[in-house]
SEKOLFI-17849 format. One record per residue (C-alpha): residue number from 1; residue in one letter; x, y, z. Coordinates in Angstrom, 1 decimal, m for minus. Layout:
R_NUM_a_X_Y_Z
...
END
This chain:
R_1_m_136.7_m160.8_m5.7
R_2_p_135.0_m157.9_m7.6
R_3_r_132.0_m156.5_m6.5
R_4_h_130.1_m157.5_m9.7
R_5_v_130.7_m161.1_m8.5
R_6_i_128.6_m160.4_m5.3
R_7_l_125.9_m158.7_m7.1
R_8_d_125.6_m161.2_m9.7
R_9_f_125.3_m163.9_m7.1
R_10_l_122.5_m162.2_m5.2
R_11_l_120.6_m161.6_m8.3
R_12_r_121.2_m165.3_m9.7
R_13_k_120.0_m166.7_m6.3
R_14_n_117.0_m164.4_m6.0
R_15_k_115.7_m165.1_m9.6
R_16_e_116.0_m168.9_m8.9
R_17_l_114.1_m168.3_m5.5
R_18_n_111.7_m166.2_m7.1
R_19_l_112.6_m163.3_m4.8
R_20_y_112.7_m159.5_m5.2
R_21_s_115.7_m158.9_m7.4
R_22_h_116.8_m155.3_m7.4
R_23_v_120.3_m154.6_m6.0
R_24_w_120.5_m150.8_m5.9
R_25_g_119.7_m148.4_m2.9
R_26_h_116.7_m149.2_m0.9
R_27_g_116.0_m152.5_m3.4
R_28_a_119.4_m153.8_m2.2
R_29_v_117.9_m154.1_1.4
R_30_r_114.8_m155.8_0.4
R_31_s_116.7_m158.3_m1.9
R_32_i_119.1_m159.0_1.0
R_33_s_116.5_m159.4_3.5
R_34_e_114.3_m161.7_1.4
R_35_f_117.5_m163.8_0.6
R_36_v_118.7_m164.0_4.2
R_37_n_115.1_m165.2_5.2
R_38_a_114.6_m167.6_2.5
R_39_i_117.7_m169.7_3.0
R_40_q_117.4_m169.2_6.9
R_41_l_120.9_m167.6_7.1
R_42_n_122.1_m167.1_10.6
R_43_v_123.7_m163.5_10.8
R_44_d_125.7_m163.6_13.8
R_45_s_126.0_m159.8_14.3
R_46_v_127.4_m157.9_17.4
R_47_e_126.5_m154.1_18.1
R_48_p_129.8_m152.4_19.7
R_49_p_128.9_m149.1_21.9
R_50_a_128.9_m146.0_20.0
R_51_y_130.3_m142.9_21.5
R_52_p_128.6_m139.5_20.2
R_53_i_131.0_m136.9_19.0
R_54_i_128.2_m134.6_17.4
R_55_t_124.7_m135.4_18.6
R_56_k_123.1_m133.2_15.9
R_57_q_124.4_m132.1_13.0
R_58_g_121.4_m129.8_11.6
R_59_n_117.9_m131.2_10.5
R_60_f_118.2_m133.2_7.6
R_61_n_115.0_m133.6_5.6
R_62_y_114.8_m136.9_3.6
R_63_s_111.3_m136.3_2.1
R_64_y_112.4_m135.6_m1.4
R_65_h_109.7_m133.1_m1.8
R_66_t_110.5_m132.2_m5.2
R_67_t_107.6_m131.9_m7.9
R_68_f_108.9_m134.6_m10.4
R_69_y_106.9_m133.6_m13.4
R_70_g_105.7_m137.4_m14.1
R_71_l_109.2_m138.5_m13.5
R_72_y_108.4_m140.4_m10.4
R_73_q_106.0_m142.6_m12.5
R_74_a_108.3_m142.9_m15.2
R_75_n_111.6_m144.1_m13.7
R_76_h_112.5_m147.5_m12.0
R_77_f_114.6_m145.8_m8.9
R_78_a_111.9_m143.5_m7.5
R_79_p_112.9_m142.9_m4.0
R_80_q_110.4_m143.8_m0.9
R_81_v_108.8_m140.6_m0.4
R_82_d_107.8_m139.9_3.3
R_83_s_106.5_m136.1_3.6
R_84_k_107.0_m136.1_7.2
R_85_k_110.4_m138.1_7.6
R_86_s_113.4_m136.1_8.9
R_87_s_116.5_m137.2_10.8
R_88_d_119.4_m136.2_12.6
R_89_l_122.9_m137.3_11.7
R_90_e_125.5_m138.2_14.2
R_91_l_129.2_m138.8_14.2
R_92_n_130.2_m141.4_16.5
R_93_y_133.4_m143.3_17.2
R_94_y_134.0_m147.0_18.2
R_95_k_136.7_m148.5_19.8
R_96_n_138.8_m151.6_18.4
R_97_l_137.2_m152.3_15.2
R_98_q_138.3_m154.1_12.0
R_99_v_137.4_m152.6_8.8
R_100_c_137.9_m155.0_5.7
R_101_n_137.6_m154.2_1.8
R_102_w_135.4_m157.1_0.6
R_103_g_135.0_m156.9_m3.0
R_104_g_135.0_m153.2_m2.9
R_105_y_132.2_m153.4_m0.1
R_106_c_133.0_m152.4_3.6
R_107_l_132.8_m155.2_6.3
R_108_i_133.2_m153.9_9.9
R_109_l_134.3_m156.7_12.4
R_110_h_134.6_m156.4_16.1
R_111_e_136.4_m159.4_18.0
R_112_g_136.0_m161.5_14.7
R_113_k_132.3_m161.0_14.4
R_114_l_130.1_m158.9_11.9
R_115_v_128.8_m155.5_12.8
R_116_s_126.0_m155.2_10.5
R_117_q_124.5_m152.1_11.4
R_118_l_127.9_m150.4_10.2
R_119_s_128.8_m152.7_7.3
R_120_s_127.6_m153.0_3.6
R_121_v_124.0_m154.0_3.2
R_122_y_125.5_m156.9_1.2
R_123_a_127.7_m157.9_4.5
R_124_p_125.6_m161.0_5.3
R_125_l_126.6_m162.6_1.8
R_126_s_130.2_m162.7_3.4
R_127_l_128.9_m165.4_5.7
R_128_l_128.3_m167.8_2.9
R_129_s_131.4_m170.0_1.9
R_130_e_131.0_m168.9_m1.7
R_131_l_131.7_m165.3_m0.9
R_132_s_133.6_m165.4_2.4
R_133_f_136.1_m162.7_3.1
R_134_h_139.6_m164.0_3.0
R_135_g_141.8_m160.8_3.8
R_136_i_145.7_m160.4_4.1
R_137_k_147.2_m159.4_7.5
R_138_s_145.8_m156.2_9.0
R_139_s_147.6_m153.1_9.5
R_140_h_146.8_m150.8_12.6
R_141_i_145.8_m147.0_12.9
R_142_d_145.1_m145.2_16.0
R_143_q_142.1_m143.1_14.7
R_144_a_140.4_m142.9_11.3
R_145_y_137.3_m141.8_9.7
R_146_l_135.5_m144.1_7.3
R_147_i_134.2_m143.0_3.9
R_148_a_132.2_m145.9_2.5
R_149_d_128.7_m146.5_0.8
R_150_d_127.4_m149.1_m1.3
R_151_s_127.2_m147.2_m4.6
R_152_d_130.1_m147.1_m7.3
R_153_p_132.8_m144.8_m6.3
R_154_n_134.0_m145.0_m9.8
R_155_n_130.7_m143.1_m11.1
R_156_y_131.4_m139.5_m10.8
R_157_c_127.7_m138.8_m9.4
R_158_h_128.3_m141.3_m6.6
R_159_f_131.9_m140.4_m5.6
R_160_v_130.7_m136.5_m5.3
R_161_l_127.1_m136.7_m3.8
R_162_d_127.6_m139.8_m1.7
R_163_y_131.2_m140.4_m0.8
R_164_l_132.9_m136.9_m0.7
R_165_s_129.8_m135.4_1.1
R_166_q_130.6_m137.5_4.0
R_167_l_133.6_m135.2_4.7
R_168_y_131.1_m132.4_5.6
R_169_f_130.6_m134.0_9.0
R_170_l_134.2_m133.4_9.9
R_171_t_134.0_m129.6_9.5
R_172_n_132.8_m129.1_13.1
R_173_v_135.5_m131.2_14.9
R_174_d_139.1_m130.0_15.7
R_175_y_141.1_m133.1_14.8
R_176_y_142.4_m134.5_11.6
R_177_p_141.8_m138.6_11.6
R_178_t_143.1_m140.5_8.7
R_179_i_140.6_m140.8_6.0
R_180_i_139.9_m144.3_4.8
R_181_f_138.5_m145.1_1.3
R_182_l_137.9_m148.3_m0.2
R_183_e_140.1_m148.5_m3.2
R_184_n_138.6_m149.9_m6.4
R_185_q_140.5_m147.7_m9.1
R_186_c_141.9_m144.2_m9.1
R_187_n_140.7_m142.2_m11.9
R_188_k_141.3_m138.4_m13.1
R_189_f_138.4_m137.0_m11.1
R_190_q_139.1_m139.2_m8.2
R_191_s_142.8_m137.7_m8.0
R_192_f_141.5_m134.3_m8.3
R_193_f_139.2_m134.5_m5.1
R_194_y_142.0_m136.7_m3.3
R_195_k_144.7_m134.1_m3.7
R_196_k_142.1_m131.4_m2.3
R_197_i_141.6_m133.6_0.7
R_198_e_145.1_m133.9_1.4
R_199_s_145.8_m130.1_0.8
R_200_l_143.5_m129.7_3.8
R_201_g_145.9_m131.6_6.1
R_202_y_144.1_m135.2_6.0
R_203_e_146.2_m138.1_5.4
R_204_i_144.4_m140.8_3.0
R_205_k_144.6_m144.4_3.5
R_206_f_143.5_m146.4_0.4
R_207_l_142.2_m149.8_1.7
R_208_k_142.9_m152.5_m1.1
R_209_e_140.7_m155.2_m2.2
R_210_g_141.4_m158.2_0.2
R_211_e_142.9_m155.8_2.7
R_212_s_141.9_m155.1_6.4
R_213_v_142.9_m152.4_9.0
R_214_e_142.3_m152.7_12.5
R_215_i_141.4_m149.0_14.3
R_216_e_141.7_m148.1_17.8
R_217_k_139.0_m145.5_17.3
R_218_l_136.9_m145.3_14.2
R_219_y_134.8_m142.2_13.3
R_220_m_131.7_m143.2_11.5
R_221_l_128.2_m141.7_10.8
R_222_n_125.3_m143.5_12.5
R_223_a_123.7_m146.3_10.5
R_224_q_120.3_m144.3_9.9
R_225_t_122.3_m142.3_7.2
R_226_r_122.2_m144.9_4.8
R_227_f_120.7_m144.3_1.3
R_228_t_120.3_m140.6_1.5
R_229_h_121.5_m140.0_m2.1
R_230_p_122.1_m137.3_m3.3
R_231_a_124.0_m135.6_m0.8
R_232_y_122.0_m136.1_2.1
R_233_g_118.7_m135.3_0.4
R_234_a_120.6_m132.3_m1.4
R_235_n_121.0_m130.7_2.0
R_236_p_121.9_m127.0_1.5
R_237_s_124.9_m127.2_4.0
R_238_v_126.3_m130.2_2.4
R_239_l_126.1_m128.7_m1.1
R_240_k_127.7_m125.4_0.4
R_241_f_130.4_m127.5_1.6
R_242_l_130.8_m129.5_m1.7
R_243_r_131.4_m126.1_m3.5
R_244_t_134.6_m125.4_m1.5
R_245_y_136.1_m128.3_m3.3
R_246_v_135.3_m126.7_m6.7
R_247_p_135.5_m122.9_m6.1
R_248_l_134.2_m121.1_m9.1
R_249_t_135.3_m117.7_m10.0
R_250_s_133.3_m117.5_m13.3
R_251_s_130.5_m115.3_m14.4
R_252_p_127.5_m117.4_m14.2
R_253_n_124.7_m117.6_m17.0
R_254_t_126.7_m115.7_m19.5
R_255_r_126.0_m118.1_m22.1
R_256_e_122.5_m119.6_m23.4
R_257_v_122.7_m123.5_m23.7
R_258_l_124.8_m126.3_m22.9
R_259_w_124.0_m129.6_m24.6
R_260_v_125.6_m132.4_m22.6
R_261_s_126.5_m135.3_m25.1
R_262_r_126.8_m139.0_m24.4
R_263_r_129.0_m140.8_m26.8
R_264_d_129.0_m144.3_m25.3
R_265_r_125.9_m145.7_m23.6
R_266_r_122.5_m144.2_m23.1
R_267_r_122.8_m142.0_m26.1
R_268_l_120.2_m139.8_m27.9
R_269_t_119.9_m141.3_m31.5
R_270_d_118.1_m138.2_m32.8
R_271_e_120.6_m135.9_m31.2
R_272_e_121.9_m134.3_m34.3
R_273_t_118.7_m133.2_m35.6
R_274_i_117.6_m131.7_m32.3
R_275_i_120.7_m129.8_m32.0
R_276_k_120.1_m128.2_m35.4
R_277_e_116.7_m127.1_m34.5
R_278_l_118.0_m125.7_m31.2
R_279_a_120.8_m123.8_m33.2
R_280_k_118.0_m122.1_m34.9
R_281_q_117.1_m120.2_m31.9
R_282_y_119.6_m120.5_m29.2
R_283_q_123.5_m120.3_m28.9
R_284_v_124.5_m123.8_m28.2
R_285_t_127.8_m125.1_m26.7
R_286_i_128.0_m128.8_m27.2
R_287_t_130.1_m130.9_m25.0
R_288_d_130.5_m134.7_m24.0
R_289_l_133.1_m133.3_m20.9
R_290_d_135.6_m136.1_m22.0
R_291_g_138.9_m135.3_m20.6
R_292_l_137.9_m132.4_m18.5
R_293_t_138.6_m131.8_m14.9
R_294_p_135.9_m131.4_m12.3
R_295_y_136.7_m127.6_m12.3
R_296_e_136.4_m127.1_m16.0
R_297_q_133.1_m129.3_m16.1
R_298_a_131.8_m127.2_m13.1
R_299_e_132.8_m123.8_m14.9
R_300_l_130.6_m124.9_m18.2
R_301_f_127.6_m125.8_m16.3
R_302_d_127.8_m122.4_m14.2
R_303_t_128.1_m120.1_m17.2
R_304_h_125.1_m121.6_m19.0
R_305_r_121.8_m120.7_m18.2
R_306_i_120.1_m123.6_m19.7
R_307_i_121.5_m127.3_m19.3
R_308_i_120.2_m130.1_m21.5
R_309_g_121.3_m133.6_m21.7
R_310_v_120.1_m137.3_m21.1
R_311_h_120.1_m138.4_m17.7
R_312_g_123.6_m139.3_m16.4
R_313_a_126.4_m138.5_m13.9
R_314_a_127.2_m135.2_m15.7
R_315_f_124.5_m133.4_m14.0
R_316_t_126.4_m133.8_m10.6
R_317_n_128.2_m130.5_m11.7
R_318_l_125.1_m128.6_m10.9
R_319_a_126.3_m129.0_m7.2
R_320_f_129.2_m126.7_m7.8
R_321_t_127.4_m123.8_m9.6
R_322_n_126.6_m120.3_m8.1
R_323_s_123.9_m119.1_m10.2
R_324_q_120.6_m117.9_m8.9
R_325_q_118.6_m119.2_m11.8
R_326_k_118.9_m122.0_m14.3
R_327_c_116.6_m124.1_m16.3
R_328_v_117.7_m127.9_m16.2
R_329_v_116.3_m130.2_m18.8
R_330_e_117.0_m133.8_m18.2
R_331_l_116.1_m136.7_m20.9
R_332_f_114.8_m140.0_m20.1
R_333_a_114.2_m143.3_m21.8
R_334_r_111.1_m144.6_m20.3
R_335_g_111.4_m146.9_m17.3
R_336_n_115.1_m145.7_m16.8
R_337_g_116.9_m143.3_m14.5
R_338_t_116.6_m141.7_m11.2
R_339_p_115.3_m138.5_m9.6
R_340_s_118.4_m137.6_m8.3
R_341_f_119.0_m134.5_m10.2
R_342_a_115.6_m133.2_m9.8
R_343_i_116.4_m133.3_m6.1
R_344_l_119.4_m131.6_m6.6
R_345_c_117.8_m128.8_m8.6
R_346_d_114.7_m128.5_m6.0
R_347_s_117.5_m127.7_m3.2
R_348_l_119.3_m125.3_m5.8
R_349_g_116.1_m123.4_m6.7
R_350_y_116.5_m124.4_m10.5
R_351_p_113.4_m125.2_m12.5
R_352_h_113.8_m129.0_m13.2
R_353_f_111.9_m130.5_m16.5
R_354_s_112.1_m133.9_m17.6
R_355_i_111.3_m135.4_m21.2
R_356_i_110.3_m139.1_m21.3
R_357_g_111.6_m140.6_m24.6
R_358_d_111.1_m144.1_m26.2
R_359_l_113.4_m146.5_m25.0
R_360_i_115.9_m148.4_m27.7
R_361_e_117.2_m151.7_m26.2
R_362_t_120.9_m152.1_m26.3
R_363_k_123.4_m154.5_m24.8
R_364_h_123.7_m152.2_m21.7
R_365_a_120.5_m153.2_m19.7
R_366_n_120.7_m150.2_m17.6
R_367_y_122.0_m147.6_m20.2
R_368_p_119.7_m148.0_m23.1
R_369_d_119.5_m145.5_m26.1
R_370_l_116.5_m143.3_m26.6
R_371_i_114.7_m141.1_m28.7
R_372_i_112.6_m137.8_m28.0
R_373_d_110.1_m135.7_m29.4
R_374_c_111.8_m132.6_m30.6
R_375_e_108.7_m130.5_m30.5
R_376_e_108.2_m131.3_m27.2
R_377_l_111.5_m129.9_m26.0
R_378_m_111.3_m126.6_m28.2
R_379_k_107.9_m126.0_m26.7
R_380_l_109.3_m126.5_m23.1
R_381_l_111.8_m124.2_m23.6
R_382_s_109.6_m121.4_m25.1
R_383_n_107.5_m121.7_m22.1
R_384_f_110.3_m121.4_m19.8
R_385_h_111.5_m118.0_m21.6
R_386_r_108.1_m116.6_m21.6
R_387_k_107.6_m117.1_m17.9
R_388_s_111.1_m116.1_m16.8
END
């Protein structure tokens, strides 16, 4: 059962019932909650005891204190901002649990019953006959660490900032449990990071769709860590850890402008005209990053002082850079996109600017094309140079 079947089911049902119908991040929590209440679904959940390994792993601030320069009001995935909220993350272990790959989402069972607090936020839907889990016979592992999230692991941004970042919490323990990933597909960038993980002495278990595994001792982060994209509020310690996976030796900021192009979805329709204008004043490197390894992508970001591009996963490479100062200009279609990379830049100390362009509808609802004001971009860069 592909994960899009689960999402399509929830969207369809909530629209039929006139309920909230967003299925990402905090929106998914509300959508699931309203649906469960509306149909009076009995979620028979258990809470097995948690045995703490690390009771405090630094002070993680989830307040997202970034200045959004109007971006907060202009996109449709703005975070829930709470300037006073902070949390401590705990690494716990649980005894005798069953981990299941349910359409790419994680179900955790204890004695045959759902453990909601540790499972995917979509897990209550697995109790419905239309979406129930029918897995193959379980295998067994003595001890394992589960890497799971409700975001798409085939997206470069989410894999690095939401999945790979979870390995940070193993840095202060002196054992090497098997690492479990829920397998969807293994693409080039995932293979790059999997090899790195294995080179550090970890064994990886890929749990295929419909497969489950019984684990005698399962290590997991506490439930309150959900929805901490990107990289636990772009926590500096987590970002420092991520840089060990793509160690750069390049000389930062030796070139001027890196223009990151998009060829398929969420394209800038007046891109050629704007690049010509930029080239009159700046040395411009143009790339769509196609075919480049994570190391090669990160090196491009590291060696340029100004990064410009349409909102997308390419900006993840900022997490690997070593520069002391950079200017990041992110282009958005009005009503589309997230402040994830503004948050990332805030943590790294990079000025982040957003330009909100006019949306051009395409067949890809969440990836519309756009057009921006070239004069606005040139003025922004001129002001940045004057102040820096």
